[in-house]
N, C-alpha and C positions, 0 to 999 in steps of 0.2 A: 473725375475724368480719368479714364484708363485707356490703354492701348487695346484694341479689340482683337487683333490677329497678328500672326507672324512671329518673328523672333523675340519681340518685346511683349507678346500677348499677356494681358493682365496687369502689366506694370502701371501703377498709378502715377499720374502727372501732377506736378505742382500747379495750383490754380492761382489766378490773380487775387490780390488782397486789396484791390482798389476798384472804385467805380469807373465804368467807362469801357472796360474790355469785356466783350461778349464771346466767350469760347464756343466753338462749334460743339454741339451736344454729342454724346456718345451715339445716340440714335441716328442723328443726321450723318455722322461720320461712317457709321456702319452701313447705312443706305448707300452713301457715295461709293465706298470701297467694294460693296457687293456689286454695284453697277460696273465699276472699273475692272474688277476681277484681275486677271493676269496682265492687263494693260499697264500695270504699275511695274512689273518685273523688268529690271534692266534699264529703267528710264532715268533721265535727268529731270529733276523736279524743282520748280520754283514755288515756294510757299510765300505768297505775297500778302502783306498785311497779316503777318504770321501770328501775332498775339501770343498764344502759349506755345505755338509750334506743333500743336497736336496733329494737324493735317499732314505736314511734312514728315513728322516722326512716324505716323501711321504708314505713310508711303515707304519710308525706309524700312520699317519693320516688315513690310510685305514684299520687299525685294527691289525697291528702287536703288540704283547704284550711287546716286549723289543727290543732295538737296541743298538749295540755297534758301535761307530764311531771311526775309526782309521785313523790318518794322521800324517805324520812326520813333516810337516811344522807348526811351532807355530802360524803363521798368520792364517792358515786354521783352526787350533784347536780353536782359538779365534772366528773366523767367525762361525764355527759350533755352538759353545756355544751361541753366540748372536742369531742365527737362532732358536735354540731349546728354548731359553728363550722367544723369540718373539712368538713362536707357543705354548708355555705353555706345553711342553712335558718333562721337566726336570726329572720328577719322573719315566719316562719309558725308560731312556737311560743312557749310560755311554759314555764318550769321553776319548780316550787314545791317547797320543802323542807318536810316535815312529815308527820304521820301522815294517812292518808286521811280518816278521819272528821272530823278538825279542818279539813283543807284543803277538803274538800267543803262543809263548813258555811259557809266564807267565800267560796266561789266565787260570782261574780255572772254565771253563764252559764245559759242556758235549758235546757241539757242537751247530751248527746253522742249522735252517731249511731253511734259505734263505741267501745266500751270494751275495752281490752286489759289484762287483769289477770293478773299473773304474780307472786303472792306467794311468799315463801320456802316451799319444800316442807315444811319442818318447822313452819310457822306454826300456832299453835293457834287463831288468830282468823280463819281464812279465811272461815268462815260469816259473821262480823260484817262483814268487809271486803266480801264479796259483797253482803250486804244493804245496806250503806251506799252502794256505787256504783250499785246497782240504781235508787235514787231519782233518779239523774242521767242515766238512759238515756231517750232520746226514745221515743215510742210505736212508731215503726217501726225502732228501733235494734237493735243486736246487741252482745252482751257475749260476749267469749271469755275463758275461764279456762284457764290452763295449770296442771296439777297433776301430781304423781307418780302413776304407775300403782298404787303401794302405798297411796295415800290413797283413802279411800272417796269415792264420788260425793257431791257437795255439793248440797243442796236449799235453796231459799228460796221462800217463798210469793209473793215479788214477781216471780219469773222463771219462765219455762217452758223446760225443756231441750229443744232441738230437734235436737241432733246431738252425737256424741261420736266423736273420732278418736284412735286410739292410734298414737304414733310413738315407737319405741324404748321408753325407760323413762318417757315422758311421755304425758299425755292432754290433748287440747284439747277443752273442753266449750263448746258454743255455746248461748247463751240469748237469748230475746226477752222483752220485758216481759209480765207477766200482763195479759190484756185487762182494760180498765177497764169497770166495770159501768155 
């Protein structure tokens, strides 16, 4: 795993040494950030179910101003910390260990411009996770969900699906907030 572009381009990230963590592939990350382009610059990012932190680190490398990484696995939190230190990005991010609904309930932030959500493909609570993070998306924000092609498309009344891109065995789904009445 490596950072594809930006100030950390080419930097290799530490990978998990345990079963159960599925890092986003370089190919899928490259596709995602090619689509996002300059939409990352100056943004506040939430890397939810962060795993290795590769998505949030890529966003920071490409010009995001701040990222919050959230994962419930203490091994993943340690791995994210190692990768952030390796990339010299500690001053532009925070790492929080816990479940998303609990962490989001405690956050004192006005919201995120970009939410990168990569829950475990076998997770039964993806709908609930998507709904919980949707409340923290800015009005002009974008939420990107990575899921398996085998999973059904996910819907929530809080978000509008605007794009879907298949890459290998994965799907990237792009959402914007439901317009406020």
